[in-house]
C-alpha positions as CSV (number, residue, x, y, z in Angstrom):
1,M,17.3,-23.2,8.7
2,A,16.4,-21.8,12.1
3,R,15.0,-18.7,10.5
4,R,13.0,-20.6,8.0
5,L,11.5,-22.8,10.8
6,K,10.6,-19.7,12.8
7,L,8.8,-18.2,9.8
8,L,6.8,-21.4,9.2
9,V,5.9,-21.6,12.9
10,Q,4.6,-18.1,12.8
11,L,2.6,-18.6,9.7
12,S,1.1,-21.7,11.2
13,T,0.2,-19.7,14.3
14,L,-1.5,-17.1,12.1
15,A,-3.5,-19.9,10.4
16,V,-4.8,-21.0,13.7
17,A,-5.6,-17.5,14.8
18,G,-7.4,-16.8,11.5
19,A,-9.5,-19.9,11.8
20,A,-10.5,-18.8,15.3
21,A,-11.4,-15.3,14.0
22,L,-13.5,-16.9,11.2
23,S,-15.3,-19.0,13.7
24,A,-16.1,-16.1,16.0
25,C,-17.4,-13.9,13.2
26,G,-19.3,-16.7,11.4
27,G,-18.0,-15.1,8.2
28,E,-18.2,-17.0,4.9
29,G,-14.8,-18.0,3.5
30,E,-13.6,-16.5,0.2
31,G,-11.3,-19.3,-0.9
32,E,-7.7,-20.1,0.0
33,G,-6.5,-17.9,2.8
34,A,-9.9,-16.1,3.0
35,E,-11.3,-14.2,5.9
36,G,-14.9,-13.7,7.0
37,E,-16.4,-10.4,6.0
38,G,-15.7,-7.8,8.6
39,S,-13.3,-10.0,10.5
40,E,-11.2,-7.9,12.9
41,G,-8.9,-10.8,13.3
42,A,-7.7,-10.2,9.7
43,K,-6.3,-6.8,10.5
44,S,-2.6,-6.4,10.9
45,S,-1.0,-5.5,14.3
46,L,1.1,-3.0,12.4
47,S,0.0,0.6,12.8
48,A,-0.4,2.7,9.7
49,P,1.8,5.8,9.7
50,S,0.4,8.0,12.4
51,A,-1.8,11.0,12.0
52,E,-5.5,11.6,11.1
53,G,-6.7,9.3,8.4
54,E,-8.2,10.4,5.1
55,G,-11.9,10.9,5.3
56,G,-12.0,11.1,9.1
57,G,-10.9,9.0,12.1
58,G,-11.0,5.3,12.3
59,S,-9.7,4.5,8.8
60,G,-6.1,3.8,9.8
61,G,-4.8,7.0,8.2
62,E,-2.1,7.8,5.7
63,G,-1.0,10.7,7.8
64,E,-1.9,13.1,5.0
65,G,-2.0,16.7,6.0
66,A,-0.2,16.1,9.3
67,T,3.4,16.8,10.3
68,A,5.5,13.7,10.7
69,S,6.6,13.1,14.3
70,A,10.3,12.7,15.2
71,T,9.6,8.9,15.6
72,D,8.0,8.7,12.2
73,A,10.9,10.5,10.6
74,T,13.3,7.7,11.6
75,D,10.8,4.8,11.2
76,K,12.1,3.2,8.1
77,P,9.1,1.0,7.3
78,A,6.8,4.0,7.8
79,Y,9.0,6.1,5.5
80,L,9.0,3.4,2.8
81,S,5.3,3.0,3.1
82,R,4.6,6.7,2.6
83,L,6.7,6.6,-0.5
84,M,4.7,3.6,-1.7
85,M,1.4,5.5,-1.0
86,L,2.7,8.6,-2.8
87,H,3.6,6.4,-5.8
88,G,0.2,4.6,-5.6
89,H,-1.8,7.9,-5.7
90,L,0.2,8.9,-8.8
91,K,0.0,5.5,-10.4
92,A,-3.8,5.6,-10.1
93,G,-3.9,9.1,-11.4
94,T,-1.8,8.3,-14.4
95,A,-3.9,5.3,-15.2
96,L,-7.1,7.4,-15.0
97,Y,-5.5,10.0,-17.3
98,A,-4.6,7.4,-19.9
99,A,-8.3,6.2,-19.7
100,G,-9.5,9.7,-20.5
101,E,-10.6,10.6,-17.0
102,S,-8.6,13.8,-16.7
103,S,-10.6,15.4,-14.0
104,Q,-10.4,12.3,-11.7
105,A,-6.7,12.1,-12.5
106,A,-6.1,15.7,-11.5
107,V,-7.4,14.9,-8.0
108,H,-4.9,12.1,-7.5
109,M,-2.0,14.4,-8.8
110,K,-2.8,17.3,-6.6
111,H,-3.6,15.4,-3.4
112,P,-0.2,13.8,-2.8
113,H,1.7,17.0,-3.4
114,D,-0.5,19.2,-1.2
115,E,-0.9,16.8,1.7
116,L,1.0,13.5,1.7
117,Y,4.3,15.1,0.7
118,M,4.2,17.4,3.7
119,T,4.8,14.4,5.9
120,L,7.3,12.8,3.6
121,A,9.6,15.9,3.3
122,P,11.1,15.7,6.8
123,M,11.4,12.0,6.6
124,M,13.3,12.2,3.3
125,K,15.6,14.8,4.8
126,A,16.2,12.5,7.8
127,W,17.2,9.7,5.4
128,G,19.3,11.9,3.2
129,A,17.1,11.5,0.2
130,R,16.8,14.2,-2.5
131,D,13.7,16.4,-2.7
132,I,11.4,15.0,-5.4
133,S,8.9,17.9,-5.4
134,P,10.2,19.0,-8.9
135,E,9.1,15.6,-10.3
136,L,5.7,15.9,-8.5
137,N,5.1,19.4,-9.8
138,D,6.1,18.4,-13.4
139,L,3.6,15.5,-13.4
140,A,0.8,17.6,-11.9
141,Q,1.4,20.4,-14.3
142,R,1.3,18.1,-17.3
143,V,-2.0,16.6,-16.2
144,E,-3.5,20.0,-15.5
145,G,-2.3,21.3,-18.8
146,G,-3.9,18.5,-20.7
147,M,-0.7,17.2,-22.3
148,P,-0.8,14.0,-24.4
149,V,-0.8,10.8,-22.5
150,A,2.7,9.9,-23.6
151,G,4.0,13.1,-21.9
152,V,2.2,12.4,-18.7
153,E,3.4,8.8,-18.6
154,E,7.0,10.1,-19.2
155,A,6.7,12.4,-16.2
156,F,5.3,9.6,-14.1
157,A,8.2,7.3,-15.1
158,S,10.6,10.1,-13.9
159,L,8.7,10.4,-10.6
160,R,8.7,6.7,-10.1
161,G,12.5,6.6,-10.5
162,A,12.9,9.5,-8.1
163,A,10.7,7.8,-5.5
164,A,12.7,4.6,-5.9
165,R,16.0,6.4,-5.3
166,A,14.4,8.1,-2.3
167,A,13.6,4.7,-0.9
168,Q,17.1,3.4,-1.6
169,A,18.6,6.3,0.3
170,S,17.5,4.7,3.5
171,K,19.3,1.5,2.6
172,P,16.4,-0.8,3.5
173,V,16.9,-4.5,4.2
174,L,14.3,-7.0,3.0
175,K,12.5,-7.1,6.3
176,E,11.9,-3.4,6.3
177,T,10.6,-3.5,2.7
178,L,8.2,-6.3,3.6
179,L,7.0,-4.4,6.7
180,A,6.4,-1.3,4.5
181,A,4.4,-3.4,2.1
182,A,2.3,-4.7,5.0
183,L,1.7,-1.1,6.2
184,T,0.7,0.0,2.7
185,L,-1.7,-2.9,2.2
186,R,-3.3,-2.1,5.6
187,Q,-4.0,1.4,4.4
188,A,-5.3,0.1,1.1
189,A,-7.8,-2.0,3.0
190,A,-8.9,1.1,4.9
191,E,-9.3,3.0,1.6
192,Y,-11.3,0.1,0.2
193,E,-13.6,0.0,3.2
194,E,-14.3,3.7,2.6
195,G,-14.9,3.2,-1.1
196,V,-16.9,0.0,-1.2
197,Q,-19.7,-0.6,1.2
198,D,-22.4,-3.3,1.1
199,G,-21.2,-4.5,-2.3
200,A,-21.4,-1.1,-4.0
201,V,-18.9,1.6,-4.8
202,V,-19.8,4.6,-2.8
203,N,-16.5,6.6,-3.2
204,P,-14.6,5.9,-6.4
205,K,-11.6,7.9,-5.3
206,E,-11.0,5.7,-2.2
207,Y,-11.3,2.6,-4.3
208,Q,-8.8,4.1,-6.8
209,D,-6.4,4.8,-3.9
210,A,-6.7,1.2,-2.8
211,Y,-5.9,0.0,-6.3
212,G,-2.9,2.2,-6.6
213,F,-1.5,1.3,-3.2
214,I,-1.9,-2.5,-3.9
215,A,-0.5,-2.2,-7.4
216,V,2.6,-0.5,-6.1
217,V,3.1,-3.1,-3.4
218,V,2.9,-5.8,-6.1
219,E,5.4,-3.9,-8.2
220,T,7.8,-3.4,-5.3
221,L,7.7,-7.0,-4.3
222,G,8.4,-8.0,-7.8
223,G,11.7,-6.2,-7.6
224,V,13.1,-7.8,-4.4
225,E,14.9,-11.1,-4.0
226,G,15.9,-13.2,-1.0
227,A,19.5,-13.8,-0.1
228,D,18.9,-17.1,1.6
229,E,16.3,-19.7,2.0
230,A,14.4,-17.9,4.7
231,E,14.3,-14.7,2.8
232,K,13.2,-16.4,-0.4
233,T,10.4,-18.0,1.5
234,A,9.3,-14.7,2.9
235,V,9.4,-13.1,-0.5
236,A,7.3,-15.9,-2.0
237,V,4.7,-15.5,0.8
238,A,4.6,-11.7,0.3
239,R,4.2,-11.9,-3.4
240,E,1.4,-14.5,-3.1
241,Q,-0.5,-12.4,-0.6
242,A,-0.1,-9.2,-2.5
243,A,-1.5,-10.9,-5.6
244,L,-4.6,-12.0,-3.5
245,A,-5.0,-8.4,-2.4
246,L,-4.8,-7.1,-6.0
247,A,-7.6,-9.4,-7.0
248,V,-9.9,-7.4,-4.7
249,A,-9.2,-4.2,-6.7
250,P,-7.5,-5.3,-9.9
251,T,-8.1,-2.2,-12.0
252,V,-8.3,1.5,-11.5
253,A,-11.9,1.5,-12.8
254,P,-14.1,0.0,-10.0
255,P,-16.4,-2.8,-11.1
256,A,-20.1,-2.1,-11.1
257,K,-20.6,-4.7,-8.4
258,P,-17.4,-5.4,-6.5
259,E,-17.2,-8.8,-4.9
260,G,-13.9,-8.4,-3.0
261,K,-13.7,-7.6,0.7
262,A,-11.4,-5.4,2.7
263,S,-10.8,-8.3,5.0
264,T,-8.8,-10.1,2.2
265,I,-6.5,-7.1,2.0
266,Y,-6.1,-6.9,5.8
267,A,-5.3,-10.7,5.9
268,A,-2.6,-10.2,3.2
269,A,-1.1,-7.4,5.2
270,T,-1.0,-9.6,8.3
271,R,0.6,-12.5,6.6
272,I,3.3,-10.3,5.0
273,E,4.0,-8.8,8.3
274,L,4.5,-12.2,9.8
275,A,6.7,-13.2,7.0
276,A,8.9,-10.1,7.7
277,L,9.0,-10.8,11.4
278,G,10.2,-14.3,10.7
279,L,13.4,-12.8,9.4
280,D,14.6,-11.6,12.8
């Protein structure tokens, strides 16, 4: 009961802080739990996995193309988040391939292996996880070779299973999984900011990354359960917030005129983080 009360108090505190941020920004609300456009108050206090961000500085960064630091290698939420982002890239790529967008799909297949996996490899070794590069290579080769969609989806399913086993090798507790989800959503928001500006899609790939990251968070949260009342409450909060984030980028194909805002995704990340911290 004490843990549940702590969680509720923290969520109430967030609501007050969010209202203050909205007032300061003068942003128009987007509905339940909405943030004003561009509200910095919606951004999570979690730091995305360190290293230079995709597309330049200031975006939060996936740590792609950089070497994981010793701290990162043993930072379990950061490790789990990188696995989610790897999975998200490939989920987006597989969806694009199934939609007949093979050239766009190939970009999403090549990118994780060449850059993101470089930072994951030492982290996987630190947690005793098996190397999943064979599954990555197999999926990329099937896409590059123009194999039937069924063959690509089969390879993706194999990769998804390998990534799940790599995550389980670190023996995460619920709090760590929720913190990883918050990190991943924060990066999704940064990708969305790069891909959608002034109500128009300016970089489809970044939008697609955002979709993939959020979709994997939703999928991951759908597979976790709480062991007690406090954990069940935290899971419910996390699932609700992830669903709100997915509504911003609901499909791999960006809409002609996207109406969602990155601040909604940032807010979801913050609320999931608080739900996780309430489990101390």
